[in-house]
DOVO-263563 format. One record per residue: z, x, y of N, C-alpha, C in turn. Coordinates in steps of 0.001 Angstrom, whole numbers. Example, Ala and Ser with C-alpha at 12.3 -4.5 7.8 and 13.67 -1.06 7.14 Angstrom:
BEGIN
    n_zz    n_xx    n_yy   ca_zz   ca_xx   ca_yy    c_zz    c_xx    c_yy
    7800   13190   -5690    7800   12300   -4500    7800   13200   -3300
    7080   12850   -2250    7140   13670   -1060    7870   12900      30
END
This chain:
BEGIN
    n_zz    n_xx    n_yy   ca_zz   ca_xx   ca_yy    c_zz    c_xx    c_yy
      85     932    -989     209     186    -184    -143    1077    1012
    -783     602    2371    -934    1282    3135    -113    1063    4182
     914    1855    5019    2514    1538    6136    2156     724    6635
     458     561    7487     149    -127    8394     -26   -1678    7876
     -31   -1751    7058    -411   -3128    6207    1127   -3716    5739
    1946   -3228    5384    3625   -3886    5048    4476   -3930    6246
    4933   -4815    6389    6281   -4917    7111    7269   -5727    6434
    7140   -6682    6558    8254   -7447    5722    7957   -8124    5004
    8191   -7365    3779    8030   -8053    2018    8270   -9000    2262
    9705  -10096    2715   10586  -10663    1834   11581  -11085    3328
   11659  -12437    3192   12394  -12803    4263   13673  -12710    4650
   13824  -12357    5854   15951  -11818    6459   16539  -13342    6184
   17183  -13395    6031   18175  -14385    6252   17519  -15750    7999
   17468  -16794    7463   16825  -16794    8356   17419  -18009    8858
   17373  -18989    9915   17578  -20308   10448   17008  -21205    9571
   15626  -20891    9256   14290  -21790    9135   13971  -21379    7471
   14070  -20470    6897   13710  -20255    5197   14625  -19953    4980
   14230  -19990    3446   15209  -19286    2156   15000  -18110    2152
   15343  -17390    2547   15185  -15886    1914   14817  -15215     751
   13556  -15014     546   12901  -14611   -1026   13311  -12941   -1017
   12547  -12643   -2690   13471  -11377   -3147   11460  -10815   -3393
   12459   -9138   -3589   11386   -8467   -4026   11551   -7899   -5263
   10832   -8455   -6632   11785   -8367   -7831   11595   -6603   -8698
   10734   -5579   -7814   11327   -4425   -7913   11272   -3612   -6278
   12120   -3276   -5514   12247   -2140   -4959   11804   -1226   -4675
   11752    -650   -5966   11589    1224   -6550    9926    1183   -5841
    9721    -411   -5926    7939     563   -5386    7408    -141   -4103
    8941    -577   -3367    8312    -864   -2375    7853     106    -828
    6871      57    -238    6085    1127     853    7773    1295    1558
    7734    2920    1865    8963    2834    2775    8564    4119    3230
    7395    4506    4352    6745    5465    4409    5613    5737    4209
    4449    6265    4421    3186    6833    4850    3779    8498    3774
    4729    8432    3652    4978   10547    3250    5688   10593    2456
    6329    9040    1932    7401    9048     969    7816    9608     793
    7583   11216     498    8722   12718     -91    9093   13029     959
    8922   12920    1781    9394   14043    2692   10027   13827    4197
   10887   14337    3970   12179   13964    4713   13001   14494    5915
   12831   14854    6517   13108   15067    7279   14329   14895    7812
   15460   16071    8487   17415   15246    8982   16751   14629   10134
   15760   14144   11285   15501   13422   11937   14733   12180   11412
   14373   11971   10220   14140   11001    9613   15053   10243    9060
   15413   11214    7716   16970   11064    7516   17863    9731    8265
   17762   10615    9655   18744   10035   10138   18165    8809   10560
   17329    8377   11643   16355    6875   11605   16871    5802   10023
   16485    6821    9566   16404    5850    8597   17694    4711    7829
   19172    5511    8290   20638    5144    7736   20182    3995    8481
   19496    4448   10562   20314    2965   10533   19318    1692   10393
   18164    2296    9365   17042    1285    9428   18286     575    8310
   18737    1161    7529   19425    1120    6436   20380     211    6623
   21152     715    7808   21908   -1035    8021   21980   -1739    8915
   21237   -1479    9596   19857   -3411    9965   20012   -4082    9016
   18561   -3594    7574   19084   -4157    6923   19801   -5161    6100
   21401   -4477    6168   22274   -4688    5273   23329   -5449    6442
   23073   -5722    7723   23576   -6461    8696   22543   -7467    8769
   21388   -7596    8142   20918   -9397    8349   21601   -9897    7450
   22898  -10217    7055   23479  -10879    6446   24461  -11736    7260
   24777  -11214    8503   25898  -11483    9293   25041  -12057   10649
   23746  -12452   10234   23364  -13163   11523   22760  -14491   11317
   23154  -15071   11993   23587  -17101   12364   22649  -17367   13467
   22366  -17073   13974   21324  -17740   14551   19561  -17334   15318
   18870  -18073   16239   17278  -17019   15971   17648  -16267   17188
   18507  -16251   17860   18604  -15152   19095   19122  -13993   18328
   20070  -14029   17965   20451  -12893   16776   19287  -12225   15774
   18648  -13311   15250   17176  -12700   14552   16244  -11566   15029
   16217  -12293   16341   14593  -11788   17013   15337  -10217   17630
   16288  -10179   17784   16611   -9097   18365   17065   -8304   17460
   17135   -8560   16425   17177   -7726   15105   16341   -7362   14661
   14829   -7987   14509   13761   -7768   14376   13267   -6497   15816
   14072   -6816   16556   13160   -5874   17600   13833   -4501   17126
   15495   -4898   16879   15752   -3322   16887   14945   -2571   15422
   14374   -3488   14552   13724   -2832   13292   11981   -2278   13749
   12250   -3529   14807   10694   -2578   15160   10540   -1394   16035
   11894   -1394   16777   11536     351   16823   12109    1045   16409
   13099     948   15232   13162    1964   14197   11669    2503   13508
   10544    1520   13553    9878    1649   12500    8905    2902   13433
    9087    2309   14692    8238    3004   15469    8520    4331   15990
    9676    4531   15593   10468    5707   15540   10124    6980   14268
    9696    5995   12705    9522    6233   11779    7936    7101   11996
    7849    5934   12378    6357    6854   12364    5810    7529   13467
    6309    8120   14413    5826    8633   15420    6730   10007   14510
    7435   10104   13788    7926   11217   12923    7413   11171   11626
    6414   10489   11503    5530   10898   10020    3482   11429   11034
    3929   11362   12178    2739   11216   12763    2538   12828   13905
    2972   13196   14109    3862   14509   14446    3718   15827   13878
    3891   17309   14368    4063   18388   14186    4859   19154   14710
    5158   18625   16123    6028   19410   16644    7534   18777   17463
    8096   18965   17663    9564   18881   18641    8765   18415   20265
    7807   19413   20434    6918   18709   21613    7119   17265   21301
    5573   16876   20215    5180   15938   20347    5646   14851   19812
    6948   14906   19198    8046   14268   18915    8359   13316   19968
    8732   14388   20563    9714   14465   21605    8734   13309   23169
    7607   13446   22432    6605   12752   23426    6360   11266   23296
    6511   11277   21832    5945    9869   21127    7420    9381   21488
    8442    9934   21337    9764    8930   21544    9929    8975   23220
    9331    9385   23952    9309    8941   25233    8058    7781   25596
    7214    7348   24669    6261    7009   24939    6591    5510   23675
    7634    5087   23002    8088    4188   22679    9752    3492   23519
    9804    4500   24190   11165    4223   25131   10270    2980   25981
    9128    4030   26480    8299    3218   27845    8204    1959   27000
    7196    1833   25808    6932     418   25630    8271    -582   25688
    9105    -354   25710   10472    -881   25408   10605   -1472   26701
   10587    -121   27733   10555    -410   29362    9696   -1782   29661
    8011   -1765   29232    7118   -3013   29352    7443   -3668   28922
    8469   -4314   27630    8908   -5236   27209    8184   -5992   26068
    7338   -4555   25791    6421   -5170   24557    7163   -5054   23212
    8031   -4079   22955    8217   -4276   21226    9476   -5699   21512
   10031   -5840   23072   10515   -6958   22888   10089   -8772   22647
   10855   -9232   21213    9940  -10651   21566   10947  -11783   20429
   10496  -12547   21570   11288  -14171   20877   11439  -14719   19281
   10619  -13742   18713    9975  -14796   17517   10330  -14394   16777
   10752  -15152   15738   11043  -15070   14433   10377  -15530   13348
    8871  -16406   13376    8396  -16190   12738    7769  -14442   12102
    7212  -15508   10374    7602  -13616    9306    5992  -13064   10038
    5131  -14164    9877    3921  -13599    9502    3763  -13229   11029
    4140  -13811   12497    3640  -13324   13559    4505  -11824   13750
    5797  -12077   13445    6415  -10469   13005    5347   -9373   12988
    5221   -9671   11558    4261   -8445   10862    3268   -8351   11673
    2401   -9185   12089    1172   -8899   12879    1551   -8464   14266
    3036   -8509   14980    3646   -8173   15397    3791   -6369   15756
    4290   -6234   14891    4136   -4741   14191    3180   -4051   14573
    2739   -4336   13794     504   -3712   13279     253   -3658   14814
     419   -4311   15708     240   -4553   17168     601   -3332   17777
    2289   -3062   17772    2892   -2162   18617    2649    -640   17589
    2785    -733   16688    1218    1106   15591     783     759   16116
    -479    -229   16811   -1553     640   16959   -1824     713   18840
    -368     768   19236    -320     676   20678     431    2483   20747
    1106    2331   19844    1488    3748   19704     744    5033   19332
     294    4842   18466    -533    5325   18463   -2000    6120   19436
   -2377    4753   19517   -3534    4937   20563   -2553    5811   21858
   -1181    6226   22072    -966    6543   23393    -319    7814   22878
     131    7741   21165    1159    9023   21124     602   10602   21202
    -268   10746   21670    -621   12272   21687   -1437   12922   23476
    -603   11458   24280   -1075   11716   25829     125   11767   26433
     321   12643   26741    1386   12859   28019    1914   11713   28651
    3376   11432   28183    4068   10791   28757    4377   10748   29865
    3831    9529   31215    4426    9723   32848    4682    8798   33028
    5275    7693   32505    5837    6647   32434    7689    5993   33646
    8053    4750   33115    9297    4816   33156    9668    4651   31800
   10264    5014   31689   11138    4689   29926   12553    4429   30387
   13084    3039   28690   13575    2452   28543   15028    3481   28954
   15866    3973   29423   16896    5136   29365   17445    5288   27518
   18168    3495   27784   18648    3812   26300   18582    4075   24946
   16853    3087   25082   16086    3476   23702   15584    5034   23761
   15833    6117   24947   15572    7173   24804   16752    8207   24135
   17671    7284   24627   19097    8392   24079   19086    8173   23080
   19312    6755   22351   19136    6627   21573   18124    7126   20295
   16970    7996   20736   16360    8515   19683   16587    9881   20399
   17027   10494   21433   17427   11671   21624   18680   12076   20857
   19889   11552   20933   20940   11641   19892   20590   11534   18398
   20321   10887   17802   19849   10470   16523   18539   10734   15748
   17734   11756   16367   16611   12081   15562   16317   13372   16809
   15864   13077   17677   15297   14760   18244   15847   15716   18273
   17134   15477   18792   18209   17025   18528   18040   17314   16806
   18106   16633   15900   17160   16710   14621   16684   18201   13752
   15036   17704   14610   13573   18223   14183   14158   19655   14614
   12954   19868   13559   13251   21359   13148   14332   21896   12739
   15087   21327   12592   16688   21936   11857   16940   21472   10457
   15289   21940    8813   15589   20583    7958   15544   22226    6938
   15748   23302    7464   15693   24244    6286   17560   24553    6090
   17917   24266    4916   18821   24530    4625   18752   24815    3186
   19837   25970    2898   19967   27139    1701   20956   25750     751
   19531   25937    -278   20479   25121   -1687   20035   24123   -1956
   19463   23056    -561   19370   21434    -904   17958   21546   -2169
   16923   22356   -1643   15970   22568   -3026   14639   21252   -2685
   14849   20576   -2761   14681   19184   -2868   14692   17526   -2514
   13766   16793   -2612   14652   15569   -1948   14913   14774   -2637
   15557   15278   -4075   15547   14812   -5095   17149   14636   -5314
   17072   16256   -4999   19019   16005   -4297   19631   15780   -2693
   18839   15053   -1845   18891   14364    -567   18913   13313    -976
   18473   12358   -2027   17805   11081   -2036   19218   11146   -2589
   19945   11873   -4129   20895   11653   -4933   22065   11488   -3837
   22492   12122   -2790   23396   12539   -2284   23704   11195   -1148
   22237   10751    -825   22657    9479      92   23155    8348    -414
   22282    8452   -2290   22642    6985   -3342   24084    7013   -3169
   24475    7922   -3589   25949    8213   -4037   27159    8296   -2453
   26736    8357   -1590   27659    7858    -455   27382    6952    -196
   26580    5792    -548   26595    4110    -475   26924    4167   -1749
   27408    4567   -2735   27794    3957   -3926   28972    3267   -4685
   29404    4688   -3113   30957    5195   -3331   31430    3991   -1880
   31197    3067   -1073   31638    2682     448   32772    1981     121
   33004    1526   -1093   34325     209   -1098   35058    1108    -686
   35173    3145   -1199   36342    3424   -1562   36845    3612    -174
   36284    3863     963   36812    4135    2001   37329    2596    3051
   37071    1570    2288   37732     633    3058   38948     425    4462
   39858    1374    3457   41037    1311    4538   40774    1988    5766
   39744    3118    5995   39957    3688    7010   39181    2455    7953
   38760    1906    7956   38639     880    8716   40033    -148    9820
   40477     480    8952   42254     175    9484   42425     269   10848
   41872    -211   12630   42553     473   13524   43854     811   13933
   44024    2291   14138   45178    3069   14259   46009    1829   15487
   45695    1341   16063   46308     353   16779   46799    -760   16204
   46574   -1076   14576   46827   -2503   13819   47777   -1505   12756
   48248    -183   12663   48518     585   11908   49873    -256   11105
   51071    -626   11997   52252   -1341   11532   51992   -2318   11072
   50463   -3363   11026   50317   -4571   10523   50415   -4582    9060
   50025   -3415    8790   49583   -3158    7209   50858   -2789    6582
   50764   -3269    4717   51782   -2394    4273   51760    -877    4132
   52821     115    3087   52609    1333    3165   51650    1328    1894
   51502     943    1496   50332    1323      92   48993    1643     877
   48910     569    2051   47211     400    2685   47517    1260    3584
   48702    2177    4121   49232    3152    4993   48347    4840    4289
   49189    4576    3065   49136    6094    2410   48033    6164    1650
   47464    5483     955   45734    5409     740   44629    4920    1982
   45512    4843    3061   44389    5203    3960   43873    7092    4664
   44996    7443    4883   45411    8748    4521   44398    9503    3579
   44837    9115    1770   43613    9146    1258   42631    9468    1674
   42253    8479    2276   40254    7749    1997   40148    8542    3127
   41176    9049    4441   40640    9906    5421   40013   11485    4832
   41355   11545    4240   40903   13081    3744   40383   13041    2991
   39602   12892    1715   38188   12269    1586   36837   12766    1833
   37198   11285    3455   35791   11045    4016   35938   12318    4456
   36564   13084    4877   36885   14121    6384   35870   15243    5354
   36171   15462    3485   35490   17066    3216   34116   16649    2847
   33700   14854    2999   32617   14840    2431   32203   15451    3574
   32094   14570    5200   31497   14527    6109   31171   16367    6270
   32382   17036    6176   32521   18204    6865   31264   18990    5748
   31394   18846    4415   30781   20029    3592   29045   19251    3394
   28846   18104    3616   27658   17752    3110   26581   18337    4162
   26188   19463    4340   25690   20471    4853   23939   19674    5161
   23871   18527    5252   22347   17487    5283   22674   16684    6124
   22984   15624    5611   23553   14641    6201   24609   14383    6962
   24126   13992    8465   25151   13757    9603   26154   13187    9493
   27106   13031   10561   28417   12018   10436   27532   10721   10817
   27061   10765   11259   26395    9174   11667   25119    8806   10380
   24387    9660    9628   23870    9110    8542   25134    8683    7308
   26562    9618    7351   27038    8882    6139   27599    7538    7336
   28503    7926    8287   29137    6403    8659   28265    4981    8068
   26623    5052    8593   25736    4183    9030   25652    4072    7156
   25434    4997    5895   25402    4588    4815   26950    3471    4273
   27770    4209    4357   29021    3451    3943   29962    2950    4904
   29088    2151    5953   29406     766    6288   28240    -173    5743
   26324     222    5757   26049    -697    5223   26385   -1316    3828
   26655      50    2632   27694    -164    1562   28304   -1005    1683
   29604   -1194    2413   30827   -2017    2686   30523   -3891    2862
   28910   -3943    3502   28800   -5233    3894   27736   -5747    2747
   27030   -4572    2353   26242   -5561    1029   27648   -5467    -223
   28116   -4764    -153   29066   -5278   -1222   30627   -6574   -1143
   30522   -6789     388   31241   -7831     729   30720   -8845    1083
   29373   -8723    1861   28621  -10204    2776   29185   -9500    4491
   30297   -9427    4935   30836   -9192    5684   31312   -7656    6676
   31671   -8018    7764   31713   -6574    7868   33085   -5448    7468
   33392   -4391    7789   34579   -4197    6703   35572   -4479    7840
   35505   -4551    9135   36543   -5227   10168   37198   -6476    8900
   36187   -7753    9543   36625   -8672    8901   37172   -8607    7813
   36557   -7891    6869   36581   -8695    4959   38395   -7904    5499
   39188   -6630    5901   40981   -6960    5853   40959   -7440    6811
   40518   -8127    7890   41923   -9109    8465   41596  -10156    7678
   40933  -10792    6663   40727  -11796    5714   42257  -12112    5601
   42412  -13852    5236   43822  -13637    4807   43538  -13817    3476
   42440  -13962    2077   42395  -14260    1032   41926  -13020     292
   42379  -11288    1247   41918  -10137     924   42372  -10151   -1041
   43834  -10473   -1510   44426  -10376   -1982   43279  -10818   -3423
   41916  -11804   -2668   42298  -12344   -4234   40217  -11852   -4154
   40578  -11210   -3601   38712  -10039   -3578   39483   -8936   -4744
   38014   -8688   -6350   38108   -7657   -7232   36554   -7138   -6720
   36530   -5752   -6967   35701   -5201   -7139   34539   -5882   -7627
   34723   -6514   -8827   33900   -7189   -9268   33416   -8587   -8669
   33972   -9582   -7370   33615  -10620   -7416   34800  -11144   -7040
   34568  -12061   -6465   35617  -13371   -6383   35883  -13850   -6905
   37469  -13955   -7661   38127  -14890   -8831   37538  -14103   -9958
   37330  -12928   -9496   36547  -12469  -11096   37715  -11394  -11738
   37957  -11257  -12480   39129   -9487  -13210   38343   -8475  -12536
   39158   -7293  -12397   38405   -6220  -12166   38193   -5840  -13134
   36906   -5135  -13055   36675   -4485  -14311   36750   -3333  -14149
   36827   -2282  -15771   36732   -1048  -15730   35788    -597  -15102
   34359    -825  -15660   32900    -854  -15442   33183    -700  -13886
   33702   -1651  -12978   33384   -1410  -11605   33796    -564  -11244
   34507    -496  -11443   35707     748  -10677   35489    2107  -10090
   35317    2524  -11962   34540    3804  -12136   33572    3765  -12002
   32469    2859  -11429   31266    2445  -10960   31580    3631   -9334
   32702    3211   -8938   33366    3537   -7422   33153    5261   -7535
   34119    5362   -8227   34998    6405   -8618   33898    7404   -9179
   32993    7099   -9998   32124    8060  -10628   30979    9003   -9323
   30222    7210   -8292   29503    7960   -7673   30162    8701   -6307
   31429    8537   -6332   32555    9162   -5386   32701   11021   -5495
   32849   11534   -7057   33794   12453   -7475   32146   12738   -7774
   31203   12338   -8406   29600   13111   -8714   29212   13826   -7564
   29598   13181   -6154   29038   13308   -4770   30023   14976   -4434
   30825   14241   -4942   31956   16076   -4451   31341   17303   -4858
   31069   16622   -6534   30511   17809   -7414   29250   18771   -6567
   28620   17846   -6717   26605   17838   -5829   26737   18823   -4123
   27348   17918   -3427   27741   18850   -2296   28958   19920   -2430
   29192   20334   -3487   29995   21737   -3280   29655   22086   -4214
   27948   21968   -4790   27721   22966   -5628   26256   23783   -4764
   26480   23024   -3685   24840   22905   -2817   25615   23590   -1724
   26618   23450    -883   27260   24363    -164   27874   25099    -461
   28734   25129   -1266   30121   26343   -1508   30663   26455    -482
   31585   24969      78   32559   25583     964   33386   26376    -162
   34260   26963    2015   35681   27775    1654   37043   26256    1313
   37133   25391    1543   37819   24166    1472   37816   23649     693
   39046   23170    -234   39286   22791   -1478   38754   21562   -1606
   37816   21114   -2649   37721   19851   -2646   39297   18925   -2901
   39097   17242   -2821   39719   16495   -3377   39507   17085   -4909
   40956   16688   -5290   40705   16351   -7281   41116   15233   -7943
   40108   14944   -8932   39670   13748   -9210   41691   12616   -9088
   42562   13381   -8854   43673   12412   -9185   43817   11697   -8038
   43778   13195   -6733   43815   13024   -5345   42688   11618   -5297
   41487   11814   -5761   40605   10421   -5377   41294    8792   -5855
   41702    9286   -7500   42191    8132   -7437   42918    7856   -7007
   44197    8406   -6604   45332    7579   -6095   44808    7257   -4616
   43507    7191   -4230   42924    6517   -2810   42397    5307   -3138
   42468    4616   -4311   41331    3462   -4776   42613    2103   -4197
   41533    1298   -3113   42499     742   -2586   42113    -445   -4323
   43316   -1467   -4402   43898   -2483   -5028   43859   -3572   -4101
   43481   -4662   -4272   43623   -5257   -2798   45116   -6688   -3399
   45204   -6984   -4783   45975   -7617   -5112   47586   -6493   -4732
   47630   -5371   -5697   49097   -4645   -5513   49427   -4237   -4248
   47766   -3608   -3540   48435   -3325   -1927   48746   -4091    -749
   48422   -5525   -1057   48554   -6057    -106   50049   -7592   -1056
   50824   -7510    -384   51704   -8919    -887   50678  -10313    -964
   51759  -10786   -1393   51193  -12503   -1223   52004  -12847     498
   50814  -13436    1324   51132  -14202    2623   52219  -14626    2000
   53377  -14767    3150   54489  -15472    3119   55618  -14201    2869
   55360  -13585    1656   56783  -13264    1397   56822  -11984    2274
   58035  -11057    2138   59530  -10523    2706   58200   -9037    3317
   57098   -9117    2156   56748   -7328    2612   55733   -7795    3060
   54985   -8477    3347   53596   -8799    4598   53975   -8406    5497
   53132   -8133    6418   53206   -7513    7667   51609   -7531    8356
   51341   -8501    7429   49867   -8936    8539   50576  -10426    9203
   49669  -10180   10586   49133  -11749   11231   48055  -12136   11147
   47318  -11438   10378   46315  -11978   11082   45558  -13402    9981
   44581  -13939   11333   44370  -15119   10743   42865  -15188   11050
   42127  -14863    9507   40382  -15082    9520   39272  -16084    8805
   38498  -15649    8582   37698  -16884    7957   38534  -16241    6652
   38496  -16814    5450   38666  -16278    3743   37205  -16058    3739
   37453  -14997    2510   36576  -13948    1745   35266  -15416    1183
   34499  -15190    1003   33551  -15983     758   32555  -15997     -50
   32156  -14346     -62   30812  -13421   -1134   31746  -12140   -1275
   30355  -11942   -2616   30673  -10694   -2778   29339  -10207   -3469
   29358   -9021   -3279   27823   -8137   -3756   26917   -9782   -4775
   27598   -9917   -5227   26357  -11035   -5937   25870  -11841   -5340
   27861  -12498   -4579   26930  -14164   -3866   26788  -14247   -2355
   26709  -12881   -1535   26267  -12475    -419   24840  -13102    -568
   23743  -12926   -1532   21839  -12851   -1569   22005  -12168    -933
   22387  -10737    -982   21545   -9977     362   20198  -10238     236
   19642  -10367    1036   18028  -10461    1090   17218   -8891    1433
   15921   -8861     846   15520   -7212    1126   14490   -8084    1663
   14830   -7310    3252   14109   -7407    4603   13302   -6248    4727
   12072   -6724    4833   11595   -4950    5557   11029   -3946    6577
   11923   -3611    7546   10940   -3283    8922   10127   -1871    7662
    9173   -2177    6764    8879    -979    6751    9256   -1134    4996
   10635   -1830    5055   11703   -1369    3492   11883     -80    3550
   11833     745    4127   11985    2316    4280   13472    2772    3267
   14302    2284    4152   15679    2477    3011   16007    2402    2263
   14920     984    1476   15631     263     897   15333    1355    -960
   14043    1950   -1125   14020    2701   -1872   14447    3945   -1207
   14328    4815   -1107   15354    5439    -116   16998    6019    -645
   17668    5253     -47   19242    5039   -1047   19234    4015   -2372
   17940    3327   -2584   18135    2382   -4404   17894    3668   -5229
   16608    4646   -4744   15748    4729   -5886   16203    5967   -6628
   16148    6067   -8075   16970    6910   -8930   15834    8473   -9014
END
């Protein structure tokens, strides 16, 4: 499939239609040069992945249209990476994209998928027409600052000893996302610590230490990439933001395997195995001086919502939060496979 021919292979959750699904995401197009992953491209893919996951949170047409606009900007940026060969030419392309945003070309209030697909093709054609001419117009400063911070600054810094291949990059990113739920207590705000039980606070410290080790040791994925993948993984697992999940009164009912179902050995082992596999991989690749977390330490930081949170109304309960109850899990959330080129799905899920 040609990259410019495919945009939304399936519906984002919409107030107008029921999302369709893609039977085999491994075959979805995710860039014209699918085996080339620079740091800059990987950074943008992580934002695309997060946007895809956040589709389950959309509640109205206005938010849906804005979501599509963000996806279009990211897709244009990935296109620019794939069609430039120097930092200067990529920087110019980013200025062009920011200029198109300033002109209002990227903005659309439409949510019809056929329209959005045609609109994206128009945007890519416009970018392709302008990309090789030095930009001299007015830019959307927010868009350019975003691209400068998360893509331009990484351009040309891709040679890392020990990485070896895209397969290792994909494996590390995949394991970060698979282990995302391990870090759920990291999203407890410092100002809210007094509201949570001791068990949560103790495990939060462990989760923070493990997260920091991965962040400092992984020489390929930036802190932003890791943060995007972890947040994306939690949203896909729970069907809500980490903050909303933690504020739910029904958090004790949640299991890693789903609402109302007993926690299974396989599910827990999946999270732990992904995390320990990630630690082993980055230790092998980057040879950190810092001692990696042990298997025992990792296990001691795993959340157990039934035991970590006393029943509401008990003397041990510290939380006064009142929010919507948990109503979805990975299985019931029904995450649709949308895609602005569907770039991220294949990268992060393909083995």
